[in-house]
Steps between C-alpha positions, in 0.01 A plus 500: 500500500458844654536577869242689703758765589647807345859404587644146527843424642650156441815413701702187419599307815712219359700408191525116501246441223486508120251677277265758641480870455214743453358543148297803399236557234758649259703181510783635721625259767675629812723284724571628849825429679475377858385775735404739220151632439302539183251785525217536245142614468280218624238590239744403223441147370785268608580148611765272638706286263526125568754378755683208332712384798481563873271741683488879470407699812379856460354766726224695325372832639196691375436869549229745402494880502223654705413867445333684787 
C-alpha cells in the first residue's frame, strides 16, 4: 500500500514476536530494533510482513510538508 503522507515514521515498541518487518516495492525488507524508527516516503509502495508468533506493536507517524 501507499500512505497518504509524504513522510512515514514507524517505531517498534516491543520485541517479543517473530516475523514481521517492512517490505518495500524493490523487495528490500527492513527490521527495526525496539525503540528505533524507520523513516521513509509514505508515497513509496510498502507493506508489513506477516507476524508468525506473538504480537507486534508499532507507533506510526505521518507527516506532510506544507509550503506557504
